[in-house]
C-alpha positions in Angstrom: 119.3 104.4 141.8 117.0 106.2 139.3 117.5 109.4 140.7 115.7 111.5 138.0 112.8 109.2 138.3 112.3 110.0 142.0 112.7 113.8 141.1 110.3 113.6 138.3 107.8 111.9 140.8 107.5 115.0 142.8 107.9 117.7 139.9 104.3 119.0 140.4 104.9 119.3 144.2 108.1 121.2 143.7 106.7 123.7 141.1 103.7 124.3 143.6 106.2 125.2 146.0 108.1 127.3 143.9 104.8 129.2 142.8 103.7 129.8 146.4 107.1 131.1 147.4 107.3 133.4 144.2 103.7 134.8 144.8 104.5 135.8 148.4 108.1 137.0 148.4 109.8 138.4 151.4 112.9 140.6 151.8 115.9 139.8 153.7 115.6 138.8 157.5 111.7 139.2 157.0 111.1 135.6 155.5 108.4 134.6 157.8 105.9 133.0 155.5 108.7 131.5 153.7 110.1 130.0 156.7 106.8 128.8 157.9 106.3 126.8 154.3 109.7 125.1 154.8 108.7 123.8 158.1 105.3 122.5 157.0 107.0 120.6 154.1 109.8 119.4 156.1 107.4 118.1 158.7 105.3 116.3 156.1 108.2 114.9 154.5 109.3 113.3 157.9 112.6 115.4 158.1 113.7 116.7 161.4 114.8 120.4 161.8 116.1 123.2 164.1 115.4 126.8 163.7 118.4 128.9 163.5 117.6 132.5 165.0 118.5 135.2 162.3 119.8 132.8 160.0 117.1 130.3 158.6 116.4 126.4 159.2 118.7 123.7 159.4 117.2 120.2 158.4 118.9 116.7 159.3 118.6 113.3 157.4 120.7 110.4 158.7 121.3 107.1 157.0 121.4 103.6 158.5 125.3 103.9 159.0 127.6 106.4 160.2 129.7 108.2 157.6 130.7 111.8 156.4 128.3 114.6 156.5 127.3 116.7 153.5 125.8 120.1 153.7 123.4 121.4 151.0 122.1 124.9 151.2 119.6 127.2 149.4 118.9 130.8 149.9 115.2 132.2 150.7 115.1 135.9 150.2 113.7 138.2 147.5 114.6 141.6 146.1 113.1 145.0 146.6 112.6 145.2 142.6 109.3 145.5 140.9 109.1 142.6 138.4 107.7 142.7 134.9 104.6 140.5 134.2 106.4 139.1 131.3 109.7 137.4 130.7 111.5 138.1 127.1 108.5 136.2 125.4 105.7 135.4 127.3 103.7 136.0 130.5 105.2 134.7 133.5 103.7 131.4 135.2 102.8 133.3 138.3 103.4 136.8 139.7 104.5 138.4 143.1 101.4 139.6 145.2 103.7 142.2 147.0 104.5 145.5 145.1 107.9 146.2 144.8 109.3 142.8 145.8 109.9 139.8 143.6 112.1 136.7 143.5 114.2 137.8 140.6 117.4 135.9 141.8 115.9 132.4 141.7 115.8 131.9 145.6 112.4 130.8 144.9 113.4 128.0 142.7 116.5 127.1 145.0 114.2 126.7 147.9 111.8 124.7 146.1 114.4 122.4 145.0 115.9 121.8 148.3 112.7 120.9 149.7 112.3 118.4 146.9 115.8 116.8 147.5 114.7 116.5 151.3 111.7 114.7 150.2 113.6 112.2 147.9 116.5 112.0 150.3 114.1 111.1 153.4 112.1 108.7 151.1 115.3 106.8 150.4 117.5 107.4 153.4 118.5 103.9 153.2 120.9 105.1 150.5 122.5 107.6 152.8 126.0 106.6 154.0 126.2 109.0 156.8 124.3 112.4 157.4 122.8 115.0 154.9 122.4 118.3 156.4 120.2 120.9 154.6 120.2 124.5 155.1 117.5 127.3 154.0 119.5 130.5 154.5 117.8 133.6 155.3 119.1 137.1 154.3 121.5 135.8 151.5 121.3 139.5 149.7 121.7 141.3 152.8 124.8 139.2 153.9 123.3 138.4 157.6 122.0 134.8 157.3 125.6 133.4 156.8 126.7 135.1 159.9 124.0 133.5 162.1 124.8 130.2 160.3 128.2 129.9 160.9 128.0 131.1 164.7 125.4 128.3 164.9 127.3 125.6 163.4 130.5 126.4 165.6 128.7 126.8 168.6 127.0 123.8 168.5 130.0 122.0 167.4 128.2 120.6 163.7 130.9 118.5 161.9 130.7 119.2 158.2 133.0 117.4 155.6 131.9 119.1 152.4 129.3 121.4 151.0 127.3 121.8 147.8 124.7 124.5 146.3 122.9 125.4 143.4 122.0 128.7 141.6 119.7 129.3 138.9 121.4 131.0 136.1 120.3 132.5 132.5 122.6 130.1 130.9 123.2 127.2 130.2 120.4 125.5 128.7 117.3 124.2 130.6 118.1 121.7 133.1 122.2 121.8 132.2 124.3 121.8 135.2 127.1 124.3 134.6 130.6 123.4 136.5 133.8 124.9 136.6 136.9 124.4 138.5 138.3 127.2 140.5 136.6 130.5 140.7 132.8 131.0 139.7 131.5 133.9 141.9 133.4 136.9 142.9 134.7 138.4 145.9 134.9 141.9 146.3 136.6 145.3 147.4 134.4 148.2 148.5 135.9 151.9 148.5 134.3 155.1 149.6 136.1 158.4 150.2 135.6 162.3 150.1 138.1 164.6 148.8 138.3 168.1 150.0 140.0 170.8 147.9 142.5 173.1 150.0 142.0 176.1 147.5 138.2 175.9 148.2 137.2 175.1 144.8 134.9 172.1 144.1 136.1 171.9 140.7 139.6 170.8 142.1 138.0 168.2 144.1 136.2 166.8 141.1 139.5 166.9 138.8 140.9 165.1 141.6 138.6 162.1 141.6 138.1 162.1 137.9 142.1 161.4 138.1 141.8 158.9 140.8 139.1 156.8 138.8 141.4 156.7 135.5 144.5 155.8 137.7 142.4 152.9 139.3 142.4 151.1 135.7 146.2 151.6 135.3 146.9 150.8 138.9 145.0 147.4 138.2 147.3 146.6 135.4 150.4 147.5 137.5 149.2 145.7 140.5 147.3 142.5 139.5 148.6 140.0 136.9 146.3 140.2 133.7 145.6 136.5 134.1 143.4 137.2 137.0 139.9 138.8 136.4 139.1 141.9 138.0 136.7 144.8 137.5 136.4 148.2 138.6 132.8 149.8 138.7 132.6 153.5 140.2 128.8 153.8 141.8 128.8 157.1 143.5 130.3 160.5 142.2 128.8 163.2 144.2 130.2 166.9 144.1 129.3 169.6 147.0 130.1 173.1 145.4 129.4 174.6 148.8 132.1 172.6 150.7 134.5 172.3 147.9 134.4 168.5 148.2 133.6 165.1 146.0 132.8 162.0 146.9 133.6 158.8 145.0 132.6 155.4 145.7 132.5 151.8 144.1 133.5 148.3 144.0 136.3 146.0 142.5 135.4 142.3 141.9 137.8 139.3 141.5 137.8 135.7 142.1 141.2 135.4 144.0 141.5 137.3 147.3 145.3 137.0 147.4 146.0 137.1 144.0 143.8 140.1 143.0 142.0 141.6 146.0 144.8 142.4 148.4 147.0 143.8 145.5 144.3 146.1 144.6 143.5 147.0 148.1 147.1 148.3 148.4 146.8 150.1 144.9 143.6 152.0 145.6 145.0 153.1 149.1 148.3 154.4 147.5 146.4 155.9 144.4 144.0 157.9 146.5 146.8 159.2 148.8 149.2 160.1 146.1 146.7 161.7 143.9 145.3 163.7 146.7 148.6 165.0 147.4 149.1 166.0 143.7 145.9 167.9 143.4 146.0 169.7 146.6 143.2 168.1 148.3 142.9 166.3 151.8 141.1 163.0 152.4 138.1 164.1 154.4 136.7 160.4 154.6 138.3 157.0 153.3 136.7 153.7 154.0 137.9 150.3 152.4 135.8 147.2 153.0 137.4 143.8 152.4 138.8 142.3 150.2 136.2 139.4 150.5 137.0 135.9 149.2 135.8 134.8 146.0 133.7 131.4 145.7 136.4 128.8 144.5 135.1 125.3 143.6 137.2 122.7 145.2 138.9 120.2 142.8 137.9 117.2 144.4 134.3 118.3 144.9 134.2 119.6 141.3 135.1 116.1 140.1 132.5 114.3 142.4 129.8 116.7 141.2 130.9 116.1 137.6 130.7 112.4 137.7 127.6 112.1 140.0 125.6 114.4 137.7 126.5 112.4 134.6 125.8 109.3 136.1 122.4 110.4 137.3 121.4 112.7 134.3 123.6 112.0 131.4 126.7 113.6 130.0 124.3 115.9 128.0 123.4 117.6 131.4 126.8 118.6 132.2 128.7 121.3 130.9 131.6 123.6 131.7 130.4 127.4 132.7 132.0 130.8 132.4 132.8 132.4 135.8 130.5 135.1 137.1 131.5 138.6 138.8 128.2 138.2 140.9 128.7 138.1 144.6 127.4 134.8 146.7 127.3 134.3 150.5 128.1 130.7 149.9 131.8 131.6 149.9 131.6 131.8 153.6 131.2 127.8 153.7 133.8 127.2 150.8 136.3 129.2 153.2 135.7 126.7 156.0 134.9 123.3 154.0 135.4 121.7 150.6 132.6 123.0 148.3 131.0 123.2 144.9 128.5 125.1 143.5 126.8 124.5 140.2 124.8 126.7 137.8 121.4 125.3 137.0 120.5 126.4 133.3 117.2 128.3 132.7 117.8 129.3 129.1 115.0 128.5 126.5 115.0 131.3 124.0 111.6 130.3 122.2 109.9 130.7 125.6 111.8 133.9 126.8 114.0 132.6 129.5 116.9 134.7 128.9 116.7 137.5 131.4 119.8 138.2 133.6 119.5 137.6 137.4 118.1 140.7 139.0 116.3 141.6 136.1 112.7 142.5 136.1 112.0 139.8 133.5 114.0 137.2 134.8 111.8 134.0 135.5 112.9 130.6 136.9 112.2 128.2 134.2 110.2 125.4 135.7 111.3 122.6 133.5 114.7 122.7 134.9 113.7 122.1 138.5 113.4 118.4 138.4 116.9 118.3 137.2 118.2 120.5 140.2 116.3 118.2 142.7 118.3 115.4 141.1 121.6 117.1 141.2 121.2 118.0 145.0 120.5 114.2 145.6 123.2 112.8 143.3 125.7 114.9 144.9 124.9 114.2 148.2 125.0 110.4 147.7 127.9 110.6 145.8 130.0 112.7 148.5 128.9 110.5 151.2 130.1 107.4 149.2 133.7 109.1 148.5 135.6 107.4 151.2 139.2 109.1 150.4 140.0 112.4 152.4 139.8 115.7 150.4 142.8 117.8 150.4 141.8 121.1 151.7 143.3 124.2 153.5 140.3 125.8 155.5 140.1 129.2 157.2 141.5 128.6 160.8 139.9 130.5 163.7 136.4 131.0 164.6 133.7 133.2 162.7 134.4 136.3 164.4 137.7 135.9 163.2 136.8 135.3 159.6 134.7 138.5 159.8 137.8 140.5 160.9 139.4 139.3 158.0 137.0 141.3 155.8 137.8 144.3 158.0 136.9 148.1 157.2 139.7 150.5 157.4 
């Protein structure tokens, strides 16, 4: 099977879809034109699909013989950020036609590549040993689409054996697939609280919050092993002189919920309570959200991906990658099913493809798209051909129970 040849044959179509999506970006939960394009392309490719209300579109391709089911996912929403007309070296291939909204996280490319994979897999479905499900997810940035997706999967008893996804990334080099065993995207713990000074002076509340921030960093070292990644970011620091209060909010990011997220949550609560007592302040409001799980690539799925992509693209197109502290809704699927996500490299310094995700200068490098299509197809076929069971401990319970585990308190 010459999978890269198949992907190259539809490269121009994939680029055209990418540009159309990029020119008409739509924010989370409002992806009406994007969904219409997806339906149109799937219909033209002969792929059956269903609409998942509030969640996106789920498409199905069945091979001639029964077998496992692999789930391929792409996100489709844009960001409320005004783009730059250039990347870091040259004018962009196309520009958003919607002021203040742009695809600066690569979701336009994600959608186009999965549509390309759908067309290739449908055209060669005699190679499929089982079922491929393709999901185009709404509201990834808002965190809403995965909720509707999981409710639909569970309420319709849809069987899934494993999941796969791609994410465009500033590194590695153009067309390379970055793979990592274990944590690749981060989970998070959000904190937001307001303290009120008993002596009526705002400066006391400010000093209290400043001390809390310093204590978070030492608390991290006392509560979480230094061998686990964890970052602490303050996003809100607001004082109210009239009411003698100070509000502080932020987020901790990590890869392992049990090893880092939960101990840090206990540390945050302890530090806030004890510091407020020491400064003579009351806790007027206190909210902790999470900790949400990080995205951990399953060892077996990682190995399947590495071998499949090496076979179809060559060893030069597979590389190890560093973890990122960004968030990713694919963590929901990886909690229920053995999963792997790869980072598709966009980097080309000479052509300016070096900007970070969510930057106004970010642009998906179209030369990488055919490799992404080939990676989708390669993994799907290889996973379905993998006959051994995959050791995996899924989250046990329905999705409402899963959401409860991300409780706010």
